[in-house]
N, C-alpha and C positions, 0 to 999 in steps of 0.2 A: 502493499501500500504506500501508499505516494503524495503529496503534493505535490501544486504546482508554483510556493513559496513557501518560503520557510519562517516572513514578516507577511501581514494586512495590518492596514491602519482603514479602522469605519470611514468611511462621509453618509456624510445626513442619516448619525446614527446606527450604520450600518456594514461590515463586510460577508464577503460571497469566499467561501476557497472549495475550490472544484480540487476535489480525492480521486484518481486510480483506485480498483480495490481491483481482483484475477485472487483466489482459492484454489489456485493448478491441481482440479482432481478434491479439490479435501469438500467441496459442498459447501451450499448456501454460508457466508457470512453476515451476521449481525453485524451490527454498528453504535459507539455507544463513544459518545462525551462529556467527560472533563476536567475540571480547570478551569469550569469557568467562575468569575467574580460573579456578588452582587449587583442583581440588573444583571445583566446579562443575559438573553434568552438565547436558544442554535435550537434550530432546525434544518435535523435532513429529509432531502428528496424523496429516500427510503432510508430508512433501517437495515434491510438483508437482501442483500443481491452477491448474486456470484460472481460476477465479473461484466468491470463497467464503468461504470465515472456517475458518482453520487456530490450532492453541494450543498453543503453547508452552509446555510445562513446564519451570522452574530449579529442580532438585533438588544440594540441600548439600548435602555428606561430610562427618560432624563433623570431618574436617584444614583444613573451607574455614575464611580468617579474612575476622571480619566486619567489614564496606565497601562504600563505594558505587560498582559499577563500570558503566561504558557499553556495553549488550551490544547491537551490530550483524544484524537479522536484513535480509536480501541476499532482494531476487526477484528470480533473470536468467531470461527467455526474451533469445535470440539472442539479436540486435546486446544487447538495450534492462534495461539493468541498476537495478533501482531499492533500492531502501536505506532503511529504517526505526534510528533506536538513541532508547534507553531507556535509563530511572540504573533501578539492582536494589540493596534496600540489601539485601546477602548475609549472613546469619545459619542457623549452626550448627544453631541452635535452635529 
């Protein structure tokens, strides 16, 4: 699993991350997000897929604190676990 950048900056309180997923024949990959700071939500275009591209949309509420944080996208397929960590510059504006 990989993403198209290591650092994302929110614009209009939103950032979009594109991730490529490949199960390499191990079956469906279940995706989860961790590390979200208070006031930031994450929406995956699909939470389970075998191969392909998934879009992760991060949105900041007006109460979100301006900061740069690491966020991790996890992919779990059976006993196999993969992750990718990237940084997001959170901005509520």
